[in-house]
C-alpha positions in Angstrom: 105.4 97.9 110.0 104.8 96.7 106.5 101.2 97.9 106.4 99.0 100.8 107.4 95.3 101.0 107.9 93.0 103.5 109.5 90.3 102.7 112.1 87.3 104.9 111.3 84.6 105.3 114.0 81.4 107.3 114.2 79.4 108.1 117.3 81.4 105.8 119.5 81.2 106.7 123.3 81.9 110.4 123.5 83.6 110.6 120.1 81.5 111.8 117.2 83.9 110.9 114.5 87.6 109.8 114.4 90.2 108.3 112.1 93.2 106.7 113.7 96.0 105.4 111.5 98.1 102.6 113.0 101.9 103.2 113.3 104.9 101.8 115.2 104.2 104.6 117.8 100.8 106.1 118.4 100.3 108.8 121.0 96.9 109.9 122.3 97.1 113.2 124.2 94.5 115.7 125.5 91.8 116.4 128.0 90.8 114.0 130.8 87.6 112.1 130.2 87.7 112.7 126.4 87.7 109.1 125.2 91.4 108.2 125.0 91.1 104.9 127.0 87.9 104.0 125.2 89.6 104.2 121.8 92.7 102.4 122.9 90.6 99.6 124.3 88.8 99.4 121.0 92.0 99.1 119.1 93.2 96.4 121.6 90.0 94.6 121.1 90.2 94.5 117.3 93.8 93.1 117.5 92.9 90.6 120.2 89.3 89.5 119.4 89.2 90.2 115.7 90.0 86.6 114.9 86.8 85.5 116.6 84.7 87.4 114.1 85.4 84.9 111.3 82.4 82.5 110.8 82.7 78.8 111.7 80.8 77.8 108.6 81.0 79.1 105.0 79.1 82.4 104.7 76.5 83.2 102.0 77.1 86.9 102.2 77.8 88.7 98.9 81.1 90.1 100.2 82.4 86.7 101.3 81.3 85.2 98.0 83.6 87.6 96.2 86.6 86.5 98.3 85.7 82.8 97.7 85.4 83.4 94.0 88.8 85.2 93.9 90.5 82.4 95.7 89.0 79.7 93.5 90.3 81.6 90.4 93.8 81.7 91.8 94.2 78.2 93.3 97.8 76.9 92.8 98.8 80.1 90.9 101.4 82.4 92.4 99.7 85.8 92.6 100.7 89.2 93.8 97.7 90.8 95.4 96.5 94.0 93.9 94.9 96.9 95.8 91.5 95.6 94.5 92.3 92.1 95.7 93.3 93.3 99.2 90.2 95.5 99.3 88.0 92.5 98.9 89.3 91.0 102.2 89.2 94.4 104.0 85.6 94.7 103.0 84.8 91.2 104.3 86.4 92.0 107.7 84.4 95.2 107.9 81.2 93.3 107.1 82.0 90.8 109.9 82.8 93.7 112.2 79.6 95.5 111.4 77.2 92.5 111.7 78.7 91.5 115.1 79.5 95.1 116.3 77.2 95.1 119.4 78.3 91.8 120.9 81.9 92.5 119.9 82.0 95.9 121.8 80.2 94.5 124.8 82.8 91.7 125.1 85.5 94.4 125.2 83.9 96.8 127.7 81.5 94.5 129.6 78.9 97.1 128.9 76.7 98.2 126.0 78.8 101.1 124.6 77.2 102.7 121.6 78.9 102.8 118.3 77.2 103.7 115.0 80.1 102.8 112.8 83.4 100.9 113.1 85.4 100.0 110.0 88.9 99.8 108.6 89.8 102.1 105.7 92.8 103.3 103.7 94.6 99.9 103.7 98.1 100.3 102.2 101.2 98.1 102.1 104.8 99.3 102.1 105.8 96.1 100.2 103.8 93.9 97.9 102.5 90.5 99.2 101.9 87.3 97.2 99.9 84.2 97.6 102.1 81.2 96.9 101.5 77.5 96.8 103.8 74.6 97.9 103.6 71.2 96.2 104.5 69.0 99.1 103.4 71.4 101.9 101.0 70.6 104.6 100.8 73.9 106.6 99.8 77.5 106.1 102.5 80.1 106.7 103.1 83.8 106.4 105.9 86.3 106.1 106.0 90.0 105.2 106.3 89.0 101.6 104.0 86.0 101.1 101.1 83.9 102.4 101.7 80.3 101.6 99.3 77.4 101.3 99.7 73.7 100.3 98.7 73.1 96.7 95.1 71.8 96.4 93.0 70.8 93.5 89.5 70.5 94.9 89.1 72.3 98.2 85.7 72.1 99.8 83.9 75.2 101.1 85.2 74.7 104.6 88.8 74.6 103.3 88.2 77.7 101.2 86.8 79.5 104.3 89.8 78.5 106.3 92.2 79.9 103.6 90.2 83.1 103.1 90.2 83.8 106.8 93.9 83.2 106.9 94.5 85.7 104.0 92.2 88.3 105.6 93.7 88.1 109.1 97.3 88.3 107.9 96.7 91.1 105.5 95.4 93.2 108.4 97.2 91.8 111.5 100.4 90.0 110.6 103.2 91.3 112.9 100.9 93.2 115.3 98.5 90.5 116.6 98.5 86.8 117.4 98.4 84.3 114.5 95.0 83.1 113.4 95.8 79.4 113.6 98.3 78.3 116.1 98.6 75.3 118.5 97.3 76.4 121.9 99.8 75.7 124.6 98.2 75.9 128.0 99.4 78.9 129.9 101.2 80.5 127.0 100.3 83.6 125.0 100.7 83.4 121.3 101.4 87.1 120.5 98.3 88.9 121.7 98.9 92.6 122.3 99.5 93.6 125.9 97.4 96.3 127.6 99.0 98.1 130.6 96.2 100.0 132.3 96.6 103.4 134.1 95.8 101.7 137.4 98.5 99.1 137.1 100.2 100.0 140.4 97.0 99.2 142.3 96.7 95.9 140.4 100.2 94.9 141.2 99.7 95.5 144.9 96.4 93.7 145.1 96.6 91.1 142.4 96.6 88.2 144.8 93.2 89.1 146.3 91.8 90.1 142.9 92.8 86.9 141.2 91.6 84.7 144.1 88.2 86.4 143.9 88.1 85.8 140.1 88.8 82.1 140.7 86.0 81.9 143.3 83.6 83.5 140.8 84.7 81.2 138.0 83.7 78.1 140.1 80.4 79.6 141.4 77.6 78.7 138.9 75.2 81.3 140.2 77.8 84.1 139.8 79.5 82.9 136.6 77.4 84.9 134.1 78.5 88.5 133.6 79.9 89.1 137.1 83.1 91.0 136.2 83.2 94.7 137.0 86.3 95.2 134.8 86.7 95.7 131.0 88.4 92.9 129.1 91.8 94.7 128.8 91.9 94.9 132.6 90.9 91.2 133.0 93.6 90.3 130.4 96.2 92.3 132.5 95.3 90.3 135.6 95.7 87.1 133.7 99.0 88.3 132.4 100.3 88.7 136.0 99.8 85.0 136.6 102.3 84.3 133.8 105.2 86.3 135.3 108.4 84.3 135.8 112.1 84.7 135.2 112.8 83.2 131.8 116.4 84.0 130.8 116.2 82.1 127.5 113.0 83.8 126.0 113.9 87.2 127.4 117.2 87.5 125.6 115.6 89.7 122.9 115.0 92.4 125.6 118.3 92.0 127.5 119.5 95.6 126.8 116.2 97.1 127.7 115.9 95.1 130.9 119.4 96.3 131.9 118.3 99.9 131.1 115.2 99.7 133.3 117.0 98.1 136.3 120.0 100.5 136.1 118.2 103.7 135.3 114.7 103.4 136.7 114.0 100.7 139.3 117.6 100.9 140.6 117.4 97.2 141.5 116.3 93.8 140.5 112.8 92.2 140.4 112.5 88.4 141.0 109.5 86.1 140.8 108.9 82.9 142.7 106.3 80.6 141.2 103.7 79.4 143.7 99.9 79.2 143.3 100.4 82.7 142.2 103.7 84.5 141.4 105.4 86.0 144.4 107.3 89.2 143.4 110.2 90.6 145.4 112.5 93.6 144.9 116.2 93.7 145.7 117.7 97.3 145.7 121.1 97.7 144.1 123.8 97.4 146.7 121.6 95.4 149.1 121.6 91.6 149.8 118.0 91.8 151.0 114.9 91.1 149.0 111.7 92.9 150.0 108.1 92.4 149.1 106.8 94.5 146.2 104.3 96.3 148.4 107.1 97.7 150.6 109.1 99.0 147.6 108.7 102.6 146.3 105.9 103.5 143.9 108.3 103.7 141.0 109.1 100.0 141.4 105.5 98.9 141.6 104.7 101.1 138.6 107.4 99.8 136.4 107.2 96.2 137.6 104.6 94.9 135.1 106.5 96.2 132.1 109.8 94.9 133.5 108.4 91.4 134.4 106.7 91.1 131.0 110.1 91.5 129.4 112.0 89.2 131.9 109.3 86.5 131.5 109.8 86.3 127.8 106.1 86.6 127.2 105.2 86.5 123.6 103.5 89.7 122.4 103.4 91.6 119.1 102.3 95.0 120.3 101.9 96.9 123.6 99.5 99.6 124.7 100.4 101.7 127.8 98.0 104.1 129.5 99.8 107.0 131.1 103.3 105.7 131.1 104.3 108.8 133.1 102.3 107.7 136.2 104.2 108.0 139.5 107.4 109.1 137.7 109.6 112.2 138.4 110.1 114.2 135.2 113.6 112.8 134.9 112.2 109.3 134.9 109.4 110.3 132.5 112.2 111.1 130.1 113.7 107.7 130.7 110.3 106.1 130.1 110.0 107.9 126.7 113.5 106.6 125.9 112.4 103.1 126.8 109.2 103.4 124.6 111.3 104.4 121.6 113.8 101.6 122.3 111.0 99.0 122.3 109.6 100.5 119.1 113.0 100.3 117.4 113.3 96.6 118.0 110.0 96.0 116.3 107.4 96.3 119.0 104.6 98.8 118.1 103.9 100.9 121.2 100.6 102.8 121.5 100.3 105.2 124.5 97.9 107.7 126.1 99.7 110.4 128.0 99.3 113.8 129.8 103.1 114.3 130.0 104.7 117.2 128.2 108.0 115.7 129.3 107.4 112.5 127.3 106.2 114.6 124.3 109.3 116.8 124.5 111.6 113.8 124.5 109.8 112.4 121.5 110.3 115.8 119.7 114.0 115.9 120.8 114.7 112.4 119.4 113.0 113.3 116.0 115.2 116.5 115.8 118.3 114.6 116.8 117.8 112.0 114.1 117.8 114.7 111.4 120.4 117.0 113.0 123.4 117.9 110.8 125.6 117.0 113.9 123.6 114.0 114.9 126.5 111.6 115.6 128.4 114.3 117.5 125.4 115.2 119.7 124.5 111.5 120.3 128.0 111.0 121.7 127.8 114.2 123.8 124.4 113.4 125.4 124.8 109.7 125.6 122.3 108.6 123.0 122.5 105.7 120.5 120.8 105.0 117.2 118.2 102.9 119.0 117.1 106.1 120.9 116.3 108.1 117.7 112.8 108.4 116.2 111.7 109.1 112.6 108.6 111.3 112.1 107.2 108.7 109.7 107.0 106.1 112.6 104.7 108.1 114.8 101.0 109.2 114.7 100.0 111.8 117.3 96.3 112.6 118.1 94.9 115.2 120.4 91.5 114.6 122.2 89.6 117.8 123.0 86.4 117.8 125.1 83.7 120.0 123.7 81.0 121.9 125.5 78.2 119.5 124.5 80.0 116.7 126.3 81.4 115.1 123.1 85.1 114.8 122.2 86.9 115.8 119.1 89.9 113.9 117.8 92.5 116.1 116.0 95.5 114.5 114.2 98.7 116.5 114.8 101.4 117.0 112.2 105.1 117.1 113.0 106.9 120.3 112.2 110.6 120.7 112.0 110.4 121.4 115.7 108.4 118.3 116.4 104.7 118.1 117.5 102.9 121.1 118.8 100.2 120.1 121.2 97.8 122.9 122.0 96.3 121.2 125.1 99.7 121.2 126.7 100.9 124.6 125.5 97.7 126.4 126.6 98.0 125.0 130.1 101.7 125.9 130.4 101.0 129.4 129.0 98.3 130.0 131.6 100.7 128.9 134.5 103.5 131.1 133.1 101.1 134.0 132.9 100.2 133.5 136.6 103.9 133.3 137.5 104.5 136.8 136.1 101.2 138.2 137.4 101.8 137.0 141.0 105.5 138.2 141.2 106.1 141.1 143.5 107.8 144.2 142.1 
């Protein structure tokens, strides 16, 4: 990732105060019912719905006027943005987030969740970025190094707003969220982050009925307003299922990871037949017979959404996974951790919530292996590759701790030379070990 910023929240749901810095890999660990899913849903919402915050007409707010003035002063001049320049656009986004906070949060959660403050702080870039202008250009474009506009002598206020929104969105979200302006192709995603909920197995086994009910509600005028009993990340996941297909061309990027999943985890192949809704079947390795997904083992239904996302070649820039260890034997939890790191190492930010000490231990092992004096030798001995290794600079780990007053505290964890030490896991394991020794007969 070529940028970092921190999401700062105060009095949001059960969380009194928290700061979460984005990274290629984010792990939320800790107590049940302490706000992990709430905060992940909020992060997903900012990446997914943040573009809707920009006004349709030029704003008269003081903060926006500063952005407008800056852009007017730099029209047709190649300019490297300073920290101050970028700060203007972060301030504008925060102003938009603050003024629309209530409706924005309700859209994510389908409920009035309280939040006193939500803002982005500590914006930093690993590499500088420029605004450049193209004489004969007609389109906006962006890379890690520049934001490009066609040269223009007398842009009107609407054009200035459009350019300012483009600068603001790409400073914050380029590479981790969908583009701000892109042609809408019916039925295609344009890079929106994917949210895999903890209850994904249930959704995979009942999606036909759930989606049919959703369609009926959509065409029922008296039920159309605010009828969903799901949060928006869950609704988005249901819509994602309708896009499953086998797309060998667009899924080439993930070919090695698909092979890893089918060989080491599902032990077989998943296929999709397109009908009114996708029909998913599973063929165990060594068998000529395809069986319905609902007859397959829980590991297959649990892994199926992730595998089918990759096989469908669906366009996404980041992925959030709740409890990736669900339904998995410890050996497969380790494989899941390996899969998560592999995805991160091909450029997909992966943010997870987890209760698995096995996943945590594998993360720690891969950080130690990367820095080991005999790294190459040990990789060969234990069957790992460079794509399996993890740098401590690529991960942010946070522990959620429930407090007696019902609130939750968010504690950032620092990696030691042994990896991350997670008190919530260690305390539980120590208690079990203590009971083992206490209950042994002499």
